[in-house]
C-alpha positions in Angstrom: 82.9 70.0 80.9 84.3 73.1 79.2 86.1 75.7 81.4 87.2 79.2 80.2 90.5 80.1 81.6 91.5 83.8 81.6 95.1 84.9 82.2 93.6 87.9 83.9 96.5 90.1 85.1 96.7 92.3 82.0 93.7 91.0 80.0 91.7 93.8 78.4 88.7 91.6 77.6 87.6 90.1 81.0 84.1 91.5 80.8 83.6 90.3 77.3 84.8 86.8 78.1 82.5 86.7 81.1 79.6 87.7 78.9 80.2 85.0 76.3 80.7 82.4 79.0 77.5 83.4 80.7 75.6 83.0 77.5 76.8 79.5 77.1 76.7 78.7 80.9 80.4 77.9 81.0 82.5 78.1 84.2 85.2 80.8 84.1 88.5 80.9 86.0 90.0 84.4 86.2 93.6 83.7 87.2 95.9 86.4 88.5 98.5 87.5 91.1 95.9 89.8 92.6 94.6 93.2 92.0 91.5 92.3 90.0 88.0 92.8 91.2 86.0 89.6 91.9 83.0 89.1 89.7 79.5 88.7 91.2 78.7 86.2 88.5 78.3 82.7 90.1 80.0 81.1 87.0 83.2 83.1 87.6 85.8 82.0 90.1 88.6 84.5 90.8 91.8 82.5 91.4 94.6 84.5 93.2 97.9 82.7 92.8 101.0 83.4 94.9 103.4 86.1 93.8 106.2 84.8 91.6 107.2 84.5 88.1 104.7 82.7 85.9 102.6 81.5 88.9 99.3 82.3 87.1 100.6 80.7 83.9 101.6 77.5 85.7 98.2 77.3 87.4 96.4 77.5 84.1 98.7 75.2 82.2 98.4 72.5 84.9 94.6 72.5 84.7 93.5 73.2 81.2 92.9 70.4 78.7 90.9 69.2 75.8 87.6 71.0 75.5 88.7 74.1 77.5 89.3 77.6 76.1 92.2 79.7 77.3 92.6 83.5 76.7 96.1 84.8 77.1 98.7 87.1 75.5 101.5 84.9 76.9 102.9 82.9 74.1 104.8 80.3 76.2 101.6 79.7 78.2 99.7 79.4 74.9 102.1 76.7 73.7 101.6 74.7 76.8 97.9 75.0 76.6 97.8 74.0 73.0 99.9 71.0 73.8 97.4 70.0 76.5 94.6 70.1 73.9 92.9 73.4 74.9 91.7 76.0 72.4 93.8 79.1 72.9 93.2 82.7 71.7 94.7 86.1 72.3 92.6 89.0 73.5 92.6 90.4 69.9 90.8 87.3 68.7 93.8 85.6 67.1 93.7 81.8 67.6 96.9 80.0 68.6 97.0 76.5 67.4 99.4 73.6 66.9 100.0 75.0 63.4 101.0 78.5 64.4 102.1 78.6 68.1 105.7 77.5 67.2 106.0 80.4 64.8 104.6 82.8 67.5 107.2 81.5 70.0 110.0 82.1 67.4 108.7 85.7 66.7 108.5 86.4 70.4 112.1 85.3 70.9 113.3 87.3 67.9 111.5 90.4 69.3 113.2 89.9 72.7 116.6 89.6 71.0 116.0 92.8 69.0 114.9 94.7 72.2 118.0 93.5 74.0 120.3 94.6 71.2 119.0 98.1 71.3 118.2 99.1 74.9 117.5 102.7 73.8 114.7 101.8 71.5 111.4 103.6 72.5 107.8 102.6 71.9 105.8 99.5 72.4 103.0 97.6 70.9 100.0 99.2 69.3 97.0 100.1 71.5 93.9 97.9 72.0 91.1 99.1 69.7 87.3 98.7 69.5 88.0 96.5 66.4 90.2 94.2 68.5 87.5 93.9 71.1 84.9 93.1 68.4 87.2 90.6 66.8 87.7 89.0 70.2 84.0 88.7 70.9 83.4 87.0 67.5 86.3 84.7 67.8 85.5 83.7 71.4 81.9 82.9 70.4 83.2 80.6 67.6 85.8 78.9 69.9 83.2 78.4 72.7 80.7 76.8 70.3 83.5 74.5 68.9 84.6 73.6 72.4 81.1 72.8 73.5 80.4 70.5 70.5 83.7 68.7 70.5 
């Protein structure tokens, strides 16, 4: 049975993910350290993990597997989920697979090194756009159909 896992603490597409999961009648686990509003949808279980580094990530990684879909921006979590056989995607719709997650980990580490080398550097990532949201909806629909037919 397919389950949709959402790394929910800073996920900008929780409502969209819930909508797609409801259309396919797939159980959802919204996993966070707290601070998110529980859904009234009976398919959605809000999972509050203890405070601590990577507690939500560990919870998801220990439970996801083949046939599941995971939505996360956390690249190390994505790598663990891909290794477990889950389909993984970022909130902008980008799929993370065995073919590209290693490169994503390397880029993440490089970016961390660059930030550490220049502590006065200002700025951050680009904002989340309507196009990102639309791309996510389309990508999640494809991933959900693929997971359900696998």
